[in-house]
C-alpha positions in Angstrom: -19.2 -2.4 -6.7 -17.9 0.8 -6.0 -15.7 3.2 -7.6 -12.3 4.4 -5.9 -14.3 7.4 -4.8 -17.1 5.6 -3.3 -14.7 3.0 -2.1 -12.5 5.7 0.4 -15.3 7.6 1.1 -16.9 4.2 2.5 -13.7 3.5 4.6 -14.1 7.2 6.2 -17.2 6.7 7.3 -17.1 2.9 8.4 -13.8 3.0 10.4 -14.5 6.6 11.0 -17.1 5.9 13.6 -16.7 4.2 17.2 -18.8 1.2 17.8 -18.0 -0.2 21.3 -20.7 -2.9 21.2 -19.5 -5.7 22.6 -21.6 -8.4 20.2 -20.7 -9.2 16.8 -23.0 -10.0 14.0 -22.3 -12.5 11.8 -21.8 -12.0 7.7 -24.3 -13.3 5.3 -21.8 -13.6 3.0 -19.5 -16.4 4.1 -18.6 -18.8 1.0 -20.5 -22.0 1.5 -17.4 -24.2 1.4 -15.6 -22.6 4.0 -18.6 -21.7 6.4 -18.1 -24.9 8.4 -14.3 -24.0 9.3 -14.3 -20.4 9.4 -12.4 -18.4 11.5 -13.9 -16.4 14.5 -14.2 -12.5 14.9 -15.1 -11.1 18.6 -16.1 -7.2 18.5 -15.0 -6.7 22.0 -13.2 -3.9 23.9 -10.7 -6.5 25.6 -7.5 -5.0 25.2 -4.7 -7.0 24.3 -0.8 -5.7 25.1 -2.3 -4.2 28.2 -3.9 -1.2 27.7 -4.7 -1.2 24.0 -8.1 -0.5 22.9 -9.2 -3.5 20.6 -12.6 -3.1 18.1 -12.5 -6.1 17.2 -10.1 -9.1 16.5 -10.3 -12.0 14.2 -8.4 -15.7 14.4 -7.6 -16.9 11.3 -6.6 -20.7 11.0 -2.8 -19.7 10.2 0.0 -20.0 12.2 1.6 -16.2 10.6 -0.1 -13.4 8.5 1.7 -11.3 5.8 -0.7 -9.5 3.6 -2.8 -6.9 5.8 -4.3 -4.5 3.0 -7.9 -2.8 2.7 -10.2 -3.5 -0.8 -13.6 -3.0 -1.7 -16.0 -6.1 -0.6 -19.7 -6.7 -2.0 -21.4 -4.7 0.8 -18.5 -2.2 1.7 -14.5 -2.1 2.2 -12.7 -5.3 3.8 -9.3 -6.2 5.3 -7.6 -8.8 3.1 -5.4 -10.9 5.2 -2.9 -13.4 3.4 -1.2 -16.4 5.2 2.5 -16.3 5.5 4.9 -18.4 4.3 6.3 -19.5 7.8 3.4 -21.8 8.3 0.1 -22.5 6.4 -1.8 -23.8 9.7 -5.0 -25.5 9.1 -6.7 -25.6 5.8 -3.2 -24.2 3.8 -2.7 -20.8 2.5 -5.6 -18.8 1.8 -7.1 -14.9 1.3 -9.6 -13.9 3.6 -11.9 -10.8 3.1 -12.9 -9.6 6.6 -15.7 -6.9 7.3 -14.2 -3.6 8.4 -16.8 -2.8 10.8 -17.1 -6.0 13.1 -14.3 -8.8 11.8 -16.4 -11.4 10.6 -15.1 -13.3 7.8 -17.0 -12.7 4.5 -15.3 -14.9 2.1 -11.8 -17.4 1.7 -10.2 -18.6 -1.2 -7.7 -21.5 -0.9 -4.1 -20.4 -2.3 -1.5 -22.9 -3.3 1.2 -20.6 -1.7 1.5 -17.6 0.3 0.3 -14.3 -1.0 3.4 -12.0 -1.5 1.6 -8.6 -2.6 -1.0 -6.7 -1.5 -4.5 -6.9 -3.6 -5.0 -4.3 -6.0 -8.3 -3.4 -7.4 -10.1 -2.7 -10.6 -13.6 -3.1 -12.0 -14.8 -3.3 -15.6 -17.6 -5.0 -17.9 -15.9 -8.4 -16.9 -16.8 -7.3 -13.3 -14.8 -6.4 -10.0 -11.5 -8.0 -9.8 -8.8 -8.3 -7.1 -5.5 -9.3 -8.2 -2.8 -10.7 -5.7 0.4 -12.7 -6.9 2.1 -16.0 -4.5 5.6 -16.8 -3.8 7.7 -18.8 -6.0 6.6 -22.4 -5.4 7.8 -25.6 -7.6 9.9 -23.3 -9.8 6.7 -20.4 -10.5 4.7 -18.0 -9.4 1.2 -17.4 -10.1 -1.3 -14.5 -10.5 -4.5 -14.7 -9.1 -7.5 -12.7 -10.0 -10.5 -13.1 -7.5 -14.1 -11.9 -7.9 -14.6 -9.9 -4.5 -18.5 -10.0 -5.0 -18.4 -14.1 -4.5 -14.8 -14.7 -3.0 -14.0 -17.0 -5.9 -10.9 -17.1 -7.9 -11.7 -16.5 -11.5 -8.7 -17.0 -13.4 -4.6 -17.7 -12.4 -1.7 -16.9 -14.8 2.1 -18.5 -14.4 5.0 -16.8 -14.3 8.2 -18.6 -16.4 10.3 -20.7 -14.2 11.8 -19.1 -11.2 10.0 -15.7 -11.9 8.8 -13.6 -9.2 5.5 -11.7 -10.5 4.6 -8.2 -9.3 1.2 -6.2 -10.5 2.1 -2.8 -12.1 -1.4 -1.5 -12.0 -4.5 -1.7 -13.9 -7.2 0.1 -16.0 -11.0 -1.4 -16.4 -10.3 -4.4 -19.1 -6.6 -5.2 -18.0 -4.0 -6.0 -15.2 -0.5 -5.3 -16.2 2.3 -7.5 -14.4 5.9 -7.8 -14.3 8.6 -10.6 -13.9 11.9 -10.4 -11.4 14.0 -12.7 -10.6 17.9 -11.5 -9.6 16.3 -7.7 -8.8 19.4 -6.0 -11.0 18.8 -6.8 -14.5 18.1 -3.9 -17.3 17.0 -7.0 -19.5 15.4 -10.8 -19.7 12.6 -10.2 -18.0 8.7 -9.4 -19.5 5.9 -6.8 -18.9 2.5 -8.8 -19.4 -1.0 -7.1 -20.2 -3.6 -9.7 -19.4 -7.5 -9.7 -19.8 -9.6 -8.6 -16.8 -12.5 -11.4 -18.2 -10.4 -14.6 -18.4 -6.8 -13.7 -17.9 -5.6 -14.0 -21.7 -2.2 -12.5 -22.8 -3.1 -8.9 -24.7 0.6 -7.8 -25.2 4.0 -8.7 -23.6 7.2 -6.3 -24.0 10.6 -7.0 -22.7 11.9 -5.6 -19.6 14.0 -6.0 -16.7 13.6 -6.8 -13.2 10.0 -5.4 -11.8 10.5 -3.6 -8.6 8.2 -3.8 -5.8 7.2 -0.1 -6.2 7.3 2.8 -8.3 4.7 1.6 -11.3 1.3 3.6 -12.0 -1.0 3.8 -14.5 -2.5 7.4 -15.7 -4.7 8.7 -18.8 -3.5 5.0 -20.9 0.0 5.2 -19.9 1.7 2.1 -17.8 5.0 3.6 -16.0 7.2 0.6 -15.7 10.3 0.9 -13.1 13.2 -1.1 -13.1 16.7 -0.8 -12.0 18.0 2.4 -13.3 15.2 2.8 -15.8 11.6 4.1 -16.1 9.6 3.3 -19.2 6.2 4.6 -20.0 4.2 2.4 -22.4 1.0 2.5 -24.1 -1.7 1.0 -21.6 -3.7 -0.6 -25.3 -0.2 -1.8 -27.1 2.4 -2.1 -25.3 4.5 0.2 -27.2 7.2 2.3 -25.4 6.5 6.1 -25.3 9.8 7.5 -24.1 12.1 5.9 -21.3 14.7 7.7 -18.7 17.8 5.7 -18.2 20.1 6.5 -15.5 23.4 5.3 -14.5 22.5 5.6 -11.4 19.5 4.6 -9.1 16.0 6.1 -9.7 13.9 7.7 -7.1 10.2 7.9 -8.3 8.5 8.0 -10.8 5.9 10.2 -8.8 2.7 11.6 -10.6 1.3 15.1 -10.2 -2.3 14.8 -9.3 -3.8 15.8 -12.9 -1.9 13.1 -13.8 0.0 15.5 -16.6 3.7 15.4 -15.3 6.0 12.7 -14.4 8.6 13.8 -11.6 11.9 11.5 -11.4 15.3 11.9 -9.5 18.5 10.3 -11.0 22.1 11.4 -11.4 22.1 14.2 -9.1 19.2 16.1 -10.4 14.9 15.9 -10.1 13.3 16.1 -13.5 9.6 17.1 -14.3 8.6 15.4 -17.6 5.4 15.2 -19.3 3.4 12.2 -18.9 2.6 11.9 -22.7 5.3 12.5 -24.3 8.4 12.6 -22.1 9.3 15.7 -23.3 11.5 17.6 -20.3 9.3 20.4 -18.4 12.2 21.5 -15.7 15.4 20.0 -14.2 16.8 21.1 -11.2 20.1 20.0 -10.0 20.7 18.8 -6.6 24.1 18.8 -4.0 23.0 16.0 -1.9 22.2 12.3 -2.3 18.4 11.7 -3.1 16.9 9.1 -1.1 12.8 9.8 -2.6 10.7 11.5 -5.1 7.1 11.1 -4.0 3.9 13.1 -4.3 1.1 12.0 -2.0 -2.1 11.8 -3.5 -4.4 12.2 -0.5 -6.3 15.7 -0.5 -4.9 16.1 -4.4 -1.4 17.4 -3.0 0.2 19.6 -5.6 3.7 19.2 -3.6 6.6 17.4 -4.7 8.6 16.2 -1.9 12.3 15.1 -2.3 14.2 12.9 0.3 17.7 14.4 1.0 19.7 11.1 2.6 21.4 13.5 5.2 18.3 14.5 6.5 16.5 17.1 4.5 12.8 17.2 3.1 12.5 19.6 0.3 8.7 20.7 -0.5 9.2 21.5 -4.5 6.8 23.2 -6.7 5.5 21.2 -9.7 5.4 23.7 -12.0 9.1 25.2 -11.6 10.8 22.9 -9.4 11.5 25.4 -6.9 11.8 24.8 -3.0 8.6 26.3 -1.3 10.3 24.6 2.3 12.2 22.6 3.8 12.2 20.1 7.2 15.6 19.3 8.6 16.0 16.3 10.8 18.8 14.8 13.0 19.2 11.5 11.1 21.3 9.5 8.8 20.0 7.9 5.9 16.8 9.6 5.6 14.4 8.2 3.7 11.0 9.9 4.4 7.4 8.7 4.1 5.1 11.3 3.5 0.9 11.2 4.3 -1.2 14.0 3.7 -4.7 15.3 4.7 -6.8 17.9 4.2 -5.1 19.9 7.2 -2.0 18.7 7.9 1.2 17.0 6.0 2.9 13.9 8.3 6.1 13.1 7.5 8.0 9.6 8.6 11.7 9.1 9.2 13.4 9.0 12.4 9.9 10.1 13.9 6.5 11.5 12.8 6.6 15.3 12.2 3.3 17.3 11.8 3.4 20.4 9.5 1.3 22.7 7.8 1.6 21.8 4.2 1.7 25.6 2.9 4.1 26.7 5.1 6.0 23.7 6.3 5.8 25.1 9.7 6.3 22.4 12.4 2.9 21.8 14.8 4.7 18.6 16.8 6.7 15.6 16.3 7.7 12.3 17.8 11.0 11.4 17.9 11.6 7.7 19.3 15.6 7.1 19.4 17.4 5.2 16.8 14.3 4.1 14.8 12.9 4.6 11.5 8.9 5.5 11.6 6.7 5.1 8.5 3.3 7.1 9.1 -0.6 6.6 8.2 -2.8 9.5 8.7 -6.5 9.7 8.6 -8.7 10.7 11.1 -5.8 9.3 13.5 -2.5 9.5 12.8 -0.7 6.0 12.8 3.3 5.5 13.2 5.0 2.2 12.4 8.3 1.5 13.9 10.3 -0.5 12.2 7.6 -3.1 11.9 7.9 -4.0 15.6 5.3 -1.5 17.1 2.4 0.8 16.7 1.9 4.2 17.9 -1.1 6.3 17.6 -1.6 10.2 18.2 -3.8 12.8 18.4 -3.7 14.7 14.9 -4.2 18.1 16.7 -1.4 18.2 19.3 0.2 14.8 19.1 -0.6 13.4 22.4 0.2 9.8 22.0 -3.1 7.9 23.1 -1.3 4.3 23.0 1.5 1.9 21.6 0.9 -1.5 20.7 4.0 -3.8 20.9 3.5 -7.3 20.6 5.6 -10.1 21.3 5.7 -11.0 17.7 6.6 -9.2 15.0 3.4 -7.7 13.5 2.3 -7.1 9.7 0.5 -4.3 8.3 -0.5 -2.3 9.3 -3.7 -1.1 7.2 -5.1 1.9 8.4 -8.6 3.9 7.3 -10.2 6.4 9.6 -9.8 6.1 13.4 -8.8 2.0 13.1 -5.5 0.5 12.4 -5.6 -3.6 11.4 -2.5 -5.5 12.3 -1.8 -9.1 11.8 0.0 -10.8 15.3 0.5 -14.5 14.9 -2.7 -15.9 13.3 -4.9 -13.1 14.5 -6.3 -9.7 12.8 -6.9 -6.8 15.4 -8.8 -3.7 14.5 -6.8 -1.2 16.9 -8.7 2.1 18.2 -7.0 5.0 17.5 -9.9 7.3 18.9 -9.5 5.9 22.3 -7.0 6.5 24.9 -4.8 3.6 26.9 -7.2 4.5 29.8 -10.4 4.2 27.9 -9.8 0.7 27.2 -9.0 -0.5 31.0 
């Protein structure tokens, strides 16, 4: 199975090329038990939503989809698709692996309930694993470990009654998960370390409610974000190395590209602390209400970005906390998303802003009225407008190539190279961002 570096390279190679063939190839990796009822994929350029170019489409037996994410597969990257809780459809709930290049189904794993987290990937002596959590049913949720080379469940782990699961991160031989019930408690929940091979418990520690994001594993340290608290745990033993408590919400943690410093915003300040010891490296007081602290991992970014709810984004040096440049936008409640390529920085908020990552100089922008936009950038720039529609832009000058506005709320997108993978109803679409609307006609 590929390493993370090889996986990212394969994403670029597969999704960056433009294949306009109208023929699809049957995958030789279909599960024998699922072949008879497998969903279909059509690798055609038939437009949907009027003039949107579609590389391929894959129809599942489900009434709706929730999870649409990218993961490694046996023969290269795949799109993982999970059924939504609104309706299972034929065959019940499942997680599907769909080929990135042509949309053919490679395997399907039945699940007792809808998947509620995107699969996370790890590989080690026990082999490759995908981990996904399902919704609470009959009083409990489950974590499922899947072998992506065969499309089979290896083991399951049940949460305590009425708890939800959130995968927090992985090492080669361990997956870490946290539980959650009411979203506000600093205690009464648990972080588990489970063996990749068979799911047996290596250790557990008491914790607060695990939040959906803000966790990481770096250099054998597990960072866990719970309400108003960040903890650093020894990944091998669960022993607490350090913690940060706050009287207000915590933003971050974010980790620098070398995995040496952790950046956290709370109580009117941004702090840099050492990953291993929690010792403060620098502290910067701010006179605004923070909304986000983030360090994009793309292109080995060496900048910390701090969001101001009043409409500013500060690019901060990770070495001393000094401001390098500031972006100001006209909005309230600014919670920026940030994506980085080797050439540009893209900021989502009330629109999309393409910036020089060194100077902050604005190259172009797209600002639809009164919406919040999430940004995804690779070979093509995609904008996710409040989960209702998708726009795509030429990264050089911001020219809009097309927009996708489905009749029902889309799931995703997951993006790679020139492709955006979106679920609408029970169908997954691979939308081609390298082409304009006129080229799809």
